[in-house]
Structure formats: C-alpha cells, structure tokens
N, C-alpha and C positions, 0 to 999 in steps of 0.2 A: 447873741444867739440863744434861743430857747432850746431846752432839752426835754425829752419825754422819757420817763422810766416805764418800761413794760414789764410786768410781773413783779413778784416780791421775793425776798430771800436771796440766796446766793446765785440763783439763776436769772435775776433781774437784769435787763439790758437798758442802758441809757442811750437814746437815739437823739441826734441833733435835729433841730428844726422846730417848726410851729406845731403845737399839739393838735391843732385842727387839721393839719395836712400830713402828719407823720403816718407812714404805714405801720401796721401792727404785726409783730412777729408772734405767731401762734404755734405752739407745739401740740400736735395731736398724737397721743400715745406717749410712751410705748405700752399702754395698757390695753392692748387688743381692741383697737377702734374699728370693729366690724371687718377685720382683715384676716381671720382664720390663722392667727399667729401673732407674735409680738413684733410690731412694726411701729416706727415713729415717723411722722410726717412733719417737716418744718415748713410752715406756710407763712408767707407774707401777704397780709390783707390790706386792701384799700376799701375801707368800709366793709361790706359783705362780699366783696369780690376778691378772689384769689389772684394775686399778681405773679407770685413764684411759688413753686412747690419742690421740696427736696426730700425724697425718701431716705431715711437714715436706717441702715440695716446693721445687723451684727449682735442684736440683743440675745439671740438664742443660738449663736454659732457653736457648733460641736466639733469642728475640725475633721469632718468625715474623710476628706481627701487625704489628710495625713495619716489617719487611722487605717485607710486602705493599705498603706505601705507597710504596716506592721501586722497584717493579717494575711493568712494564706488564701488561696483562691476559693476554698470552700467557705471560709469565714467571712469574706467580704460581702457575700450575698446578704448577710444579716444587716450590715451597715447600709447597703444600698436600699434595702427594704424600707428604710425609715425617713428618708429626707422629704418625700411627699407622702405623708401618711395616708392620703386618700387614694394613692396609686401604687400600693405596695407591690402587687404582682408585676406591674409594668416596670417598676424600678429594678426588681430582681432580674427580669427578662433581659434588660439591656446589658447587665454585667455578664450573665452567662453567655449571651450571644457573642460578646467581645472575646471572652476566653475561648469559646469553642472555635471562633474564627482563627485565633492565634494557633490553636492546636490542629486546625484543619479537620475538625470533627463534624461528622454528619449524624444527627440524632435520629432515632427511629421515627417513622411516619406517624405513628399513633401519638407520640409525644409532640410532634409539630402541630397536629390538629387540636390536641388538648390545650397546648399553650395558647393557640389562637382563640379557642373558646374562653379560656380563663382570662385572657387579656381583655376580651370584649365585655365579659361580666364585670371585671374590675372597672372598665370605662363607665359602665352604667352606674356602678356604685359611686364613683367619683362625681358624675354629673348629677345624680339624684341629690347629693348633698348640697350642691350649689343651686339646683332648681328649687329646693326647699328653703335654703337659708337666704337667698337673695330677696325674695318677697318679704321675708321676715325682717330684713334690715330696712325695708321701706314701709314697715308697719303692718304687713299682712301675716298673721300667725298660722292660718289654716293650712297653707301648702306644705309646711314642713312636716305636719303629721302624716300627710299622704306620702311624702318622699321617704320618710323613715319607715313607714309600713313596707314600701317597696324594697328599701335597703335591707330590712330584716329578712324578707323572703330570700334574697340572694345571699345574705351573710350566713343563713342557716346551711345552705348547700355548700358554700365555700368552707365553712367551718367543718362540715362533715368530711370533706375531702382532705383538708390540710391540717385541721386542728387549731387554726387561728381565725380570729374574726377580722382583724385589721392587718396584722403582719403574718402573711401566710407561710413564708419560708418553704415554698413548695417547689420552686425551681432548683435544679442542680446542674452543675456542669455535666453535659451529656444527656440531659432530659429532665425528668421530674422525680420527685422524691419516691413516689410509689404509684401503683395503679389505683383506680377509683373503686369505691365500694359498690357492691351489687345493687343494681336499680338506681344508681346515682343519676344517670343521664335522664331518666324519666322524671326524677324529682326536679332536675334543673329545668327541663322543658315546662313543667307546671309553674315553676317560679318565674320563668321568663314570660309566660302567658299572663300571670297575675300582674307583673309590673307593666306589661304592655296595656293591660286594661285600665291602669291608673293614669296613663299619660294624657288622655283627654281632660283630666282634671286640670292640668297645667294649661292646656289650650283654652279652656272655658273660664276657669277661676282666676288665672293670672293674666294671660294674654288678652282675654276678653274683658278685663277690668279697666275701666277708663282712668282710674287713679294711677294704676301701675303704668299705663301707657303715657299718661301725662308726666310722670316722673322720669320716664326713660327715653321716650321718642325725641330725637334731636339733641339729647344730652350726652356729653362726653364723646364727641365725634373724634375718632382716631383715623387719620388719613392713611391711604395706602403707602404714601411716601414715608411716613413715620414708622409704619409697620416694618418696612424694609430696612430703614435706617437703624432701628433698635433691635432687629432680629426677633421681633414678636412672632409667635407661631400659635398653632392650635386654633380653636374656635374663635379666639379674639382676632387673629389675623384674617381668618376666612370671613368674619363679619365685616371686614373692611375691603373685601373684594380680592384678597390674595388667595387664589385657588390652588392650594398646595397641601397635599396629604401624603405622607410617606407610604402609607398602606397601598395607595394607588400609584404613586409616582416612582417609588423605589421599593417594590414589594418585598417583604420578608415573611417568615413563617409560612402560613398557607394563604396569605392574602392574594397571591398571584392567581389562585384558582377561585377567588371569590369576587372577581371584578364585576360580575353581573349583579351581585347583591350590594356591593359597596357603593354608597352614594355620598358624595362630599357636599355637605351643607355650606352654602355661601350666601352672603348678602353684600350689598353695595353701600348701605347707609353708614356703617361703622360706628353707630351709636350704641347706647346701653341696651336698647330694645333689640337691635340686630344681634348683639352678642348673646342675649338670652334665647332668641329664636334659633340661632345656630346650635346652641347647647342642647336645646330640646329636640331639634331635628336629628342631631347626631346621636342622641340617646336612643331614639326610635330605630335608627339604622343599626346601632350596635346590637340591639335585640334581634333584628333580622339576621345579622351576621352570626349571632350565637345560635339561632335556629338552624342556619345553614351548616354550621360546624356540628351540631347535634345530629343532623341528618347524615352527614358523612361518617361520623363516629358510629352511628347505629349500623351502617352498612359495612363497617370495617371489621375484618376478622381480628380476634384477640391477638395481642403481640406485646413485645416489651415497650416500656416507656422510658428506659434509660440505658446507658452503656456502663459496663464495668470499668472502673478507673483504677489506676495504681494507688497504693497507699499514700504516697507523697506525689502530689500533682504539681508539675513544673511546666510553665509555658515556655516555649523556645524564645530565644532572644529575638527581639523585633518590636514592632509597634503596629497598632491597628485602631480604627475608629468605628464603633458600632452605634448607630442611632435608631431610635424607634419613635413611632407616633404615640407618645403618651397621652393620656386623657387631656392634660393641660397644654400640650404642644410638644415640640421636639425635645427629646431627651437623648443625650449622647455621652458615650464613655470613650475617652482617648486613653488607651492602655499601652504602656511601654514596659517591656520585660527585659531583664538582663539574664534570663534563663534560670531564675531562682523560683522558690515556691511562693514568694510574695511579689506583688507588682512593684516595679521600680517607681512607677508613676501611674496614677489613675485619675485623670482629670474629668470632672463631671460637668457637662453642659446641661443645665436644667432649664425647663421652660419658664418657670416663674421668675427666675433671676432676670431674664431678658424682658419678660412681659411687664414687670413692675417698673422698669426704667421709663416706660412710656408715660408714667404719671407726670413726669416733669413737663410733658407736652400737653397732656390731657387736662390737668387741673387749672393752669393759668387761664384767666378769663372767665372761669365759671364761678357760680355762687357757692358759698360755704354750705348752703342747704342742699346742693347737688353733690357734695363731696362723697357722702356715703353711697349714693346711687352709683357714682363712677367707680369708687373703690370696689364695691361688691361685684360689679360687672366685669372686673378684670380677672376674676376666678383664679387667684393665686394662693399658694400655700407657703407660708413664710419659712418653714423648714426646708423648702425647695430653693429658697433664696440664701438663707444662712446655712449652707450645706457644709 
C-alpha cells in the first residue's frame, strides 16, 4: 500500500492509498479567512472540488454564558452587548426583554418606540458592513467605501445618544439609559436620508456588475429543507424561501403597529446572489421603519424613557424565553432564575451559531474558488458562534 503525507511538521497527516487518487486535507484558517472572526474550516478536496467541510469553532471562545451567572441583571447587558459586535443594540435588547418579562414589567411607550428605532438603525449598520465587505471579498473594493460612509452617518447619531460607537450600552431593564439630546430626531432623519440615497450604488455597482453576478448566481445553493433542518434564520433563510420574520409573525416592541411599513424580503433561489439581494432589500425596509418610528416620536408628547428600579434587582423564581429578530437572524435568551440578583442560567441562542453549521451542506461539491463567495454570503460573526 502506498501512502501520501499531506503537510509538513507536527500537523502532517499520512494517508493510505495512491498519491494520484488520495483526497487532500486542507485547513483554511484559523487566521480570519474572510469570515469576520477567527474560524477554521477543515476541507477534504478531490482536486479543486470540496468533498467534505467541517467548521471548527472555539478559537475565540469567551465563556459568556458562564459569565452571565456571575453578574447581576444590570451587568449582564454589557456581556450580551458583545457577542455579535455588529448588532450590539439588538443583543442588549434581548436580555432586557427577558428580564422585564420575568418581572412582569411594562416599559414607557416612549421607550418602546425609541428601542424600535434604535434596533432598526442597528440593523442598517450591520447590513451595511456586509453589503460593503462581501463585494470586497470577491475583488471589488469600491462598495466598502460607500458602505462605510453610510455607517459613519449613523454611528455619529448613535454615538451622540449613547456615547458608544459599537457597544452602545443604552438599554436598561425598564427602558433606556436616558432621554435623547435636543434636536437628535432631526439629525437621525437626515442620516437616514443620506444612507437611503446611497443604496442605489449597491443596486448599480454591485448587482449590476456581471462579474459579481457570475461569481454568485447559482453558487452555494441552500435548500429550504436544509434551512429548516439546521435552524438557519434571518436573511439567509428568507433567501431560500423560508418566509419567517419575528417582527411580523410574533411582534414585539412597536412592530405590531408597523405592519403596513414592514416588508419581509424573500427569494426562492437560495444562492449567494439571493442572500445579497435579501440583505439589500431588508436594509431599505429598515430605513423605512426608522422613518415611521421618527414620525411617531415627533408626534409623541415628552415622557419618561425608563422606570425607577430598586437598588438590588432580583428576578422572581421561574424561567422565560425571549427572542428577537436580530440583523443576522433569530436571537434568543433562555433565562432561569432562582430568585437571586444573578441569573441561575442564561442560555444564548445566537443566529450565527446555527447559520454556520449549514456550511457542511453548502461547501461539498463546490470548487475551492467558490469557497470565499459562499462563506461571505453566510453573513455570520464568529463572536456570535463562540459565545
């Protein structure tokens, strides 16, 4: 029997069989292979075609779920803020909604509408990152400059309100940290208008580019059955024809009153191009939702944005599950309380953790040259996986 040695040094592997027919084992990463975080892919190749793919995670694991158990209900907001660093406000929101549900707490109306506005602005910030970086990963550098211009417009107003550019720490149990600066709503409206004016760039420069379409159309097709089997959610699931969005199907915050504005973007193709199109369409709709929230807040009389809480906040004994439609998909917190000031258990169900598992179905049968196109179209953040 002949053997083939793949690689050099301590990581080399000796495989049985003829050198001309032996599959090659290739490790991609864990040095950030166009995946917005540190991920390793263990591929088995037959020539230039991938036969099996195994995502290997854990390189940046921070043990957030165990840290939740050692922090009180005010402090865990900071930890939740960081697992998907592109969706910080949405992450905070899920935690405080779970705690408020345990406490049977109703937050002021003004806080509800402000949370809805800020959640949609955070959605746009998240999507702009991927709308710019995905073409960059396929060789097109121009779109990322446009996307970052839009991100800066929104980050300026969010920083003015919260003091943070990425980690806002603006949610509190019972509402928001504080009311907004004078004239802030008008500045948000102008920022939203600026970003909306930049979206045609992605329609024309990216979707209208024959090279981009050639690299993405029909590539990395994810079936509806695999979406359901792996628990894939968000724009990736909707690009495969799974028409599900918590904001419409199980409304929270003020989404129940925004059904005439909310439009759920779906496609049937399930390929890389469909995922990008869903992301772009969802970005435009998030801007429409932000405008609707601004209209409502302009017409609303001044009022409180939070509730007064006791010095030591304890959730009653019991359990609850709160989930939200985060920018990348379903984000849920399963909270178990023993009546103490810290959670007994706080289990995080993150969108990226489920979405990345689908790579084991997507990559086999594709060419190595298409691997980056497929990876980039899955729109995951590795901190959301290694939570």
